[in-house]
C-alpha positions in Angstrom: -73.0 128.0 -38.7 -72.1 125.4 -41.4 -70.5 123.2 -38.8 -74.0 122.2 -37.9 -74.3 120.6 -41.3 -73.8 116.9 -40.6 -75.8 114.0 -41.9 -77.2 113.4 -38.5 -78.3 117.0 -38.0 -79.7 117.2 -41.5 -81.8 114.0 -41.0 -82.9 115.4 -37.6 -84.0 118.6 -39.2 -85.8 116.8 -42.0 -87.6 114.7 -39.4 -89.5 117.9 -38.7 -90.6 118.3 -42.3 -94.0 116.7 -42.8 -95.7 115.6 -45.9 -98.6 118.1 -46.2 -101.2 115.5 -47.1 -100.7 112.9 -44.4 -98.9 114.8 -41.7 -95.9 112.3 -41.3 -92.3 113.4 -41.7 -90.2 112.6 -44.7 -87.6 110.7 -42.8 -89.9 108.2 -41.1 -91.6 107.7 -44.5 -88.2 106.8 -46.0 -88.3 109.5 -48.6 -84.9 111.2 -48.0 -82.0 109.6 -49.9 -78.5 110.5 -51.0 -77.7 113.4 -48.7 -74.3 115.1 -49.6 -72.8 118.1 -47.9 -70.2 120.3 -49.6 -69.4 123.2 -47.3 -72.7 125.0 -46.8 -74.3 123.3 -49.9 -76.6 120.4 -49.3 -77.8 118.0 -52.1 -80.4 115.4 -51.4 -83.0 113.2 -53.2 -86.6 113.0 -52.1 -88.1 109.8 -53.4 -91.9 110.1 -53.8 -94.4 107.5 -54.9 -96.1 109.2 -57.8 -94.7 111.4 -60.6 -97.4 114.1 -60.1 -98.2 115.9 -56.8 -99.1 119.5 -56.5 -97.5 119.8 -53.1 -93.9 119.4 -54.3 -93.3 123.2 -53.9 -94.5 123.1 -50.3 -92.3 120.2 -49.4 -89.3 121.8 -51.2 -89.8 125.1 -49.3 -90.1 123.3 -46.0 -86.9 121.4 -46.7 -85.1 124.6 -47.5 -86.3 126.3 -44.3 -85.3 123.4 -42.2 -81.8 123.2 -43.6 -81.1 126.9 -43.8 -81.7 127.0 -40.0 -78.7 124.7 -39.8 -76.5 127.0 -41.9 -77.1 125.7 -45.4 -76.6 128.4 -48.0 -78.0 126.3 -50.8 -80.2 123.3 -50.8 -80.7 121.3 -54.0 -83.5 118.8 -54.1 -83.5 116.1 -56.7 -86.9 114.5 -57.1 -87.4 110.8 -57.8 -90.4 108.5 -57.6 -90.7 104.9 -56.8 -94.2 103.9 -58.0 -95.9 100.8 -56.7 -98.8 99.3 -58.6 -101.4 96.9 -57.4 -103.7 95.4 -60.1 -105.7 92.9 -58.2 -102.5 91.0 -57.1 -99.6 91.6 -54.8 -97.9 95.0 -55.0 -95.1 95.2 -57.5 -92.5 97.9 -57.5 -91.8 99.7 -60.7 -88.2 100.9 -61.2 -87.4 104.3 -59.7 -88.2 107.1 -62.0 -85.8 110.0 -62.1 -86.6 112.8 -64.4 -86.2 116.5 -64.1 -89.5 116.8 -66.0 -91.4 114.7 -63.4 -89.8 115.9 -60.2 -92.9 115.7 -58.0 -94.9 113.2 -56.1 -96.9 112.6 -52.9 -96.1 110.5 -49.8 -99.8 109.7 -49.3 -99.5 107.1 -52.1 -96.6 105.5 -50.3 -98.7 105.3 -47.1 -101.7 103.8 -49.0 -99.4 101.2 -50.7 -97.9 100.2 -47.4 -101.3 99.9 -45.9 -102.5 97.8 -48.8 -99.5 95.5 -48.6 -100.2 94.7 -44.9 -103.7 93.4 -45.7 
């Protein structure tokens, strides 16, 4: 079954994984990065917008379910965040934060930031 593990198939499967807060999928939100495949092992980064979201476990479980259905025997998710701040002025991106200690975040902040930047 691991022959179904291609970048295209993985991205299609992850297109069915929705952020539990806002109901949009991780792929269309631009949250999936750095997908690598080694046999039946898949490594990927999910880039979120805040370093603290209680729904990280739900997202990780949904990713695992989606990719195991393609034949992945192991899915390793690296969590990163790309925080945007707006303090009365235009949005400014903070550098991406990558830390095993803060491997969580919520996509709803990304949607709010995108909405605010369009105003």
